[in-house]
LOKOL-295407 format. One record per residue (C-alpha): residue number from 0; x, y, z. Coordinates in Angstrom, 1 decimal. Layout:
N
+------+--------+--------+--------+
: resi :      X :      Y :      Z :
+------+--------+--------+--------+
:  NUM :      X :      Y :      Z :
...
+------+--------+--------+--------+
// end
This chain:
85
+------+--------+--------+--------+
: resi :      X :      Y :      Z :
+------+--------+--------+--------+
:    0 :   24.1 :  -10.3 :    5.0 :
:    1 :   21.1 :  -11.4 :    4.9 :
:    2 :   19.1 :  -12.6 :    2.2 :
:    3 :   15.6 :  -11.0 :    3.1 :
:    4 :   14.6 :   -8.1 :    0.5 :
:    5 :   12.4 :   -5.1 :    0.3 :
:    6 :    9.5 :   -5.8 :   -2.4 :
:    7 :    7.9 :   -3.8 :   -4.6 :
:    8 :    4.2 :   -4.1 :   -5.8 :
:    9 :    4.5 :   -4.6 :   -9.3 :
:   10 :    2.7 :   -1.7 :  -11.4 :
:   11 :    2.6 :    1.1 :   -8.6 :
:   12 :    5.7 :    2.7 :   -8.5 :
:   13 :    3.6 :    5.9 :   -8.7 :
:   14 :    2.0 :    5.4 :   -5.6 :
:   15 :    5.1 :    4.9 :   -3.4 :
:   16 :    5.2 :    7.7 :   -0.6 :
:   17 :    8.1 :    6.9 :    0.9 :
:   18 :   10.2 :    4.4 :    3.1 :
:   19 :    9.8 :    2.6 :    6.4 :
:   20 :   13.3 :    2.1 :    8.1 :
:   21 :   12.9 :    1.2 :   12.0 :
:   22 :   13.2 :   -2.5 :   11.3 :
:   23 :   16.2 :   -4.8 :    9.9 :
:   24 :   14.4 :   -4.6 :    6.3 :
:   25 :   13.5 :   -1.5 :    5.0 :
:   26 :   10.0 :   -1.6 :    3.5 :
:   27 :    8.5 :    0.2 :    0.5 :
:   28 :    5.1 :    2.6 :    1.4 :
:   29 :    2.4 :    2.7 :   -0.6 :
:   30 :   -0.6 :    5.3 :   -0.8 :
:   31 :   -4.0 :    3.3 :   -1.2 :
:   32 :   -5.6 :    6.0 :   -2.0 :
:   33 :   -2.9 :    6.9 :   -5.1 :
:   34 :   -3.1 :    2.8 :   -6.3 :
:   35 :   -6.6 :    3.2 :   -6.5 :
:   36 :   -6.6 :    6.2 :   -8.8 :
:   37 :   -4.1 :    3.9 :  -10.8 :
:   38 :   -6.5 :    1.3 :  -11.5 :
:   39 :   -9.2 :    3.5 :  -12.1 :
:   40 :   -7.4 :    5.4 :  -14.4 :
:   41 :   -4.9 :    2.6 :  -15.9 :
:   42 :   -7.2 :   -0.3 :  -15.8 :
:   43 :  -10.3 :    1.0 :  -16.1 :
:   44 :  -12.2 :   -0.6 :  -13.2 :
:   45 :  -14.7 :    1.3 :  -10.9 :
:   46 :  -13.7 :    2.2 :   -7.0 :
:   47 :  -15.1 :   -0.5 :   -6.3 :
:   48 :  -13.3 :   -3.1 :   -8.5 :
:   49 :   -9.7 :   -1.3 :   -7.4 :
:   50 :  -10.7 :   -1.7 :   -3.9 :
:   51 :  -11.7 :   -5.1 :   -3.9 :
:   52 :   -8.2 :   -5.7 :   -6.4 :
:   53 :   -6.5 :   -4.3 :   -4.2 :
:   54 :   -7.2 :   -5.9 :   -1.1 :
:   55 :   -7.5 :   -9.4 :   -2.6 :
:   56 :   -4.6 :   -9.3 :   -4.8 :
:   57 :   -2.2 :   -6.7 :   -3.4 :
:   58 :   -2.5 :   -5.4 :    0.1 :
:   59 :   -3.5 :   -9.3 :    1.2 :
:   60 :   -0.4 :  -10.5 :    0.2 :
:   61 :    2.5 :  -11.2 :    2.7 :
:   62 :    5.8 :  -11.7 :    1.3 :
:   63 :    7.9 :  -11.7 :    4.8 :
:   64 :    9.7 :   -9.0 :    6.6 :
:   65 :   10.8 :   -7.3 :    3.1 :
:   66 :    6.4 :   -6.6 :    2.3 :
:   67 :    5.5 :   -3.4 :    1.4 :
:   68 :    3.0 :   -1.0 :    3.5 :
:   69 :   -0.1 :    0.2 :    2.5 :
:   70 :   -1.2 :    3.6 :    3.9 :
:   71 :   -4.7 :    4.9 :    3.9 :
:   72 :   -3.7 :    8.5 :    4.1 :
:   73 :   -5.7 :   10.9 :    6.8 :
:   74 :   -5.8 :   14.0 :    8.2 :
:   75 :   -5.4 :   14.6 :   12.3 :
:   76 :   -9.4 :   15.1 :   12.3 :
:   77 :  -10.1 :   11.7 :   10.2 :
:   78 :   -8.0 :   10.2 :   13.1 :
:   79 :   -9.9 :   11.9 :   15.9 :
:   80 :  -13.0 :   10.7 :   14.7 :
:   81 :  -11.9 :    7.3 :   13.0 :
:   82 :  -13.2 :    4.5 :   15.4 :
:   83 :  -11.6 :    1.9 :   16.1 :
:   84 :  -12.8 :   -1.3 :   16.3 :
+------+--------+--------+--------+
// end
């Protein structure tokens, strides 16, 4: 049995939108939009502060195979118009 675990992002349960189960270790999937709203409403951050906080302290943290996935929810139209680097 593997000792790798699935991790949660502390304080963001309301932003969970599902699980990714393609790999050996399931990963929790979060909506970044909902996470931003949590930081604005719960912690009184501005939108820019919330985005910076998430990028630096949450999304940028790699915990191994069980690290959560953070999704920018987009429509099909958004994706068609998205400019990939």
